[in-house]
N, C-alpha and C positions, 0 to 999 in steps of 0.2 A: 381704703387708705386715705387720709389727708393730704392735702398739696402740703410740701413743705418746700419754700424757695428758698435759696441760698441767703437772701435776706433775711430770712426769719431766723436762721442758725447764727448769723454776725449781724449783730444791733448794735448800734451806738448808744451810750447809756452812762450812768452814775453809778462808781462803786458804793459799797465794796461788794455787792452778791445781787446776781441777775435775779434770783428765786425770791430773796430776802428783802430786796431794794427795789431793783426796777421791775419786777413783777406786781407786788403792793402798789409803787405808783402808778403803774399802767392801770391797775385793777379800779384805782380811785378814778383815773382818768374815764373808765368805762363805765362806772357807777354814775357818775355827773351825767355821762350821755344817755344813760338810760332814764335819769329822772327828768330830762330836758324832752326826750322823746314822749315821755308819759305827761308831758305839760304839767308836773308838779314841782319844778326847780326853785321856783320864785316862790312855791309856799312852803317852802322846808323852814321848820322853826328850829330845829336841833340836830344835830349829826352825832353819831357814835359809831366807833370802829372796833371789833372784836377779833383778836388774833389767836389760832389754837394751832397746837402742835408745834412744829419745829419752828413757825413763825415767832410763835410765843416763846419758846425755850431758848432761842438764841436771836431774838428780835433785838434787843438792846444792841448788842454787839455787832449785828449787821445793820443797824440803823434803820429799821424797819419803820419806826415811828416815825423818824425824820422824813422817810420816802413817802409813808402815807401823808403827812402834813404838807408835803410839796406836791404832790398830785391832787390834793384836795384844794390847794391853792392856783391851780391850774396852771403850772410851770411844767415846762417841757424837758424831759431828762435829756433831750438831744440837742436842746439849744440854750438851756439856761447858761450863762455864765457861772462858773464855779464859785465865783467869789459872793454870789447873790444868794448862795444857799443859807448860809449863817446868818445872814440879814433877816430873809423871811422866816427862819426858824427863832431867831432872837425875838423878834418884832411878835410871832404868835405867842410865845412864852411870857412875854413882859406884858403884853395887853389882855392875855387870856380871851383873844379875839382873831378868829381866822376869815380872810377874806374869801371865801367860798368861791371857787372857779375864778377869782380875779373879780368876781362882780358883786357879792353880797356878804355883807359883815355878820357872822355868826358867833355867839360864845362857844368857845373852845379853851379847856384846859387840857393839856396832853395826858397829865396824870389821871383824869379823870374820863377823858373821852377817847382816850386809845385804853383797851382793856386786854392784858397779856392772860389769857386762860391757859394753864397748862396741858388740857386735855386735847386729844387729837378728834378731828370729826372723820367719818369713817370713807369718803370719797380718795383724800388725798391729805400727806402731812402737814401740807401748807394751807392751811384754810384761813380764812377772813372773811367776816361778815360786816358789812355796812348797815347801818340803820338810821333812816330819816323820819324825823317826827313832823307829820303833815295832818293840820287839822286833830292834832292831839292823838292821832293813831300813830304807831310805829310801824315802819315800813322796812323790811328786810331784804337784803340782796347778799348772796352767798359767791364767791369766788375762790379759785384755787389757783395758787402760782406753782405751776408744774415743772420748773427750772427753765434756765436759759430765758427767762423774762416772757414765757408764755403763760398767758393767763385763760383760763376755761372756768364755765359753770359747768355744775352736775349733769345738767338736762344737754350741755354741748349743743346749743341750738346752732351755731356756725359750722357744725360737723358736716351737715347736708351740703351747705353751700361749699365748704372747703373739698369734699369729696368730689362734686361737681368740677370745680376746678381742677383738681388732680386729675381727671379722668379728661381733662382738656389738653394737659401736658402730650406731647408726641409721643413721648417715651416716659410713661409713668415707671416708677421705679420704688420697690418697697424692699428687694432684697439683693446682695452683692452679686449674686448668679445673675439677676435681671439685667442689672447694668452691663454685666459682661457681655451677654446675649447682644444687646443693643449695640455695643462696641465692635463687635466682631462682625453683626450684619450690617451694619452701615459704615464699616472699616473707619471708625473715628476713635479719637482719644476719650477718656473719661470727661475731661474740662468740654471737648466740643460736644459730646451729648448734653452734658449739663447746661451749655448756654444755650442748645437748640430750645430746652424745657423753658429757659429763663425768657426766651425771645417769644415765646407764645404768651406770655402775660406782660411782658415789659418791651419796650421800644429798645434798639440796639445802644442807641446814644445814652438812654437811662439806665441802663445795666452798667455802661461804662463808667458814666458820672458818679454812680452810687457806690460802686467797688473801689473807684479813685478816691471817694469820701471817706469809706472804711480805712484804707490803706493811711491815707492822711491822719485819720484818728487815731491808728497804732502807732505810725512813725512819731507823731507829735508826744504820744503819751510816753514812749519809750524815752523820747528827748526830755521831758519833764522829769520823769523820775531819775534819768542819769546826772540831771544837773540839780537836784533837790537833797540838801543834807539836812541832819537833825534827826528826831524822833517820831515814830509813826502815831498818832493820835490815838486814844482808846484805854490807857490805864496801863500797857503792858511794858510801856517805853521801848518798844522795838528799834533799835538803830537802823535806819535806811544805812544799805549797802552797797547800792547802784553807782551811786556817786563814789564813794571809795574805790571800787573796781574800776571806774572809768578812769580817774585819775591816775591810776599805775597802767592804763594802757593806751590812752588818747594819743600821746606823742606831743609834738609843738606847733602844729597844723593850725591854724585859725578856722574859725566859723562862727555863723551868728544866728543860723536859725536850723530847724531839723533837717531840712534836705541839703544843707552845706555841711553839716553834721554827717549825713550819711555819706555823701563824697569823701569827706575825709577819712572816715573810716575804712572806706575803698583802697584809700592811697598808704596807708597802714601798713607795714610790714609785719605779717600776722605771723608768728611761730607757733609751732604744733601746739604746745599747752596752752597758748593763749586762747586758743580757738575756743576750748572749753571755757575760759573765763568770759571771752566775748559774749556767747551764748548765754551764761549763767546773768551776766550784765543786762542784756535785755530784757530776760524773763523777769528778772527782779524789778527792774525798774517800772514795768507795767504794773506789777502786783504791788508796789509800793503805792504806786498812784493811786490803784483801786482802793487801797485800805485806808487811804485819807479822804474818801469822796470825791476821787477824779473822774475824769471821764476817760472811759476805756470802750472797748468792743468785746459784747459778750462772744466768746470761740471756743466752744458754744457757750460756757456760763462766764461769770464775772471772777468768781475763783479761780478759773482756769484761763483768764484772759491773756496771759502772757506766752502762752507755749506755742500758739500760732505765728505772731508778730516776732518772737525769737526766732523761730527755725527759719521763717521768711528772711530775716535780715541775716542770717547764716548764709543762706543761699545769695545773697545780693551780695556781701561783702567778702564772704571767703570762696563760694563756689564761681560765680559769674558775676564780674565788675561790670559786665556789659548789660545786665539786666534791666529790663523797662518795665512799662506798665504791663505791656502782653503777658511777660513772666507772672507779675503781680496777680493779674486777672486768672491765668490758668490754676494758679497755687490756690488763692480764694473759692474757685468753682468747685476744683476738686474736693476740697478741704470741707466747704458747705455741704456738697452731696454726701459725703463720709458720714458727716455729723449727721443728718436726717436719716440716714440708714440707720444708724444707731437709736435715734429717737423712736422711729417707728417700731423698731424690733426691741428694745430695751428701755432706757431711760437717760436723761440727762439731768434728773434731779438728785443732788447729793442726799436730800430727805428722804430719799426713796431707796436709792441705790448706793451709796455713801459715795468715796471721792474717785472709785473707781469710775463712777457715772459723769466725773468732771474731769479731772485731770486725764484718768485713763481715753475718755473719749476725745479731748484735744489733743493728746499725745498721737491717737490713732488718726485724726484729722490731718494734722502736721505731717505724718508720715507719709502717708499716701500722697500728699500732695507734693511734698518734696522728691518723692519717687517720680512722679511723672515729669517734674520739671529738671532732673537728672537722667531721663532719658530711658525710663523703665516702661515696660508694656502695662496695658490696664490691670491684666491678671497679677503683676508685681507691684501694683499700687494698692490694689487690696491685701495682698500680702503683707506689705508694711503694715498697713491698718492693723491687720491681724496680730502681727507680732507685737505692736506698740502695745495693744489692749491685753494681751495676753499675759504681758507681763506689769500688767495694773488690776489683774483680778483681784478681788477683794480686798482693796484699798480703803480703809476706813475714812470717815469725815469726824472728826473730833478735835475742833478748834477750840483753844485753849482760851476762856474767858469769852466765848462765844464770838470772838473776833475774826476775821479773816487774815491773817496774820501768822499765827504759829500752828500747824506746820505749812499752812496753806502757801505761803510766799515760795518757801523754798521749792515747795512740792512742783512748781511752774519752771523753776529751773531743772530739775530731775526729769519732768515730764519732756521738756523740750530735748535735752540731751538723750532721752531713750528714743524720741522719735528719729532723730539723725541716726541714731545706731541702727534704728529697724528699717530705715531705708536702706542703708549701706548691705545689710543682710538681705534683703528683698532683692536688690538689685543683683545679687550673687546668687538667687534662689532660682531653681528650675521649677516652674510652676507645677508639672507633671509631678515632682517628687513633693508637693505640699499634701501633709497629713490633716491639718485643721484649716478649713477655710474660714473666710471671715464671717458668712453667716451663722457659723457654728460657734464661733467665740461670742458674738453677740446673745445668742439665747444661752449660753453659758454664762455671761454677765448677767444676764436678765434672774436667770434662776440662783446665782450666787447672792443678788440683792434681794431676792425675796427671804432667802435664808439667813440673810444679816441680820444680827440682832439690833433693834430700834435705835440701842444706845450709842451705836457706831454710826447713825444716819443723822448727822447734822443737828443734835441736840445737845451735845457739849455734857452727855453724862454718863460718857464712857471713855477709854483711851487716854490719850493725852491730857484732855480737857479736864480729867480728875486724878490723874498720875502726876500732876504739877502744879506744886505749891503757887498759886498767885503772888505773894507774898515775895518769894524769891525773884519774881521776873522784873 
């Protein structure tokens, strides 16, 4: 079993999709690295990218072609100023030239050099093949974007190294039962066990810095989403709603930045019905930013990026106004570990498992993390994760127009609210009375994924994607 860090599950990137945007972007970076290691980068005469399966079927709506151009241009998805994205893309289209890795100008016409092939490659539903012409010969390299921004090659050259790294963890975990065993033997909470694993590969100050950076990105994303009006790009003319909700909730207290905004919300008197609206506002805001090629944190994917920050904000503005970085740290550590268990036992790729693999997993991650912060035992943490996933089993991925907008954005709101409900139910549950353990629901999710018709797995060939007339949108 490979090593999966919390920072593998929670990645900073650009929307709208971790598998269709961030993954291909990272694949382009890895391909460039391959060319350089082979000492042939400077000899490249021409480049082409072929997309297969789900990447091809929904790539336009997911900005896969744009992500590839940005990756080939040498841009970093974590650091690129969002305003620079259109500048780079417009330049490539206008000049029919790409500055390969920001070093070498090559002819590049997107409609010619990025090819959308409808067929699927056998290894995974999200395949892409890079071709470099060197001395008149075409050299090919195939990658697969397997969800959550993870990119692999079929031969899995890094698998041995990752397995060795996994075995260096003081407490290697594949199953929920193994996690509970460590908690019991060590008399530790889940977040404490996970932290010990992280400390075996990173210094404590680095862990804190990166977790703070992840939270700052989440908070800024919610802030931007809540303060942006208008319609989302892509042609569906979906109106942004987070700003409308915020206007009805925020009150008159002034603020000038995301942190002040958070403190202002904490001072606002929140009534019961408003709790639902606040949580929905937080979740919608993130995925409206995601849908407009904004910066988000995959949690565990871009399409489900709103659930975890919304539930963490719920804890900070409703449950505990004194919550600080230590609470954020525990939440993210627990969420990341639960996500990794799902990835090891099933999938976090909608192209492989439908939306149960995205919203379902993110809801489970958030439910478990919230349960620990609310005082739940390790057993209750996993019960919460199980409850959340149990009520997302079989959820299809059928984005209208191939865009991460309908029904994706609203699903984040529903996933967040289910996570909170799951945590409350878990806190009232005696672990001795549990009938379905987390490991069982994960294996059931994977069986469900394998049984699911491919048209409901991020292909826009079934469900709402074909049941709604785009001209009506």
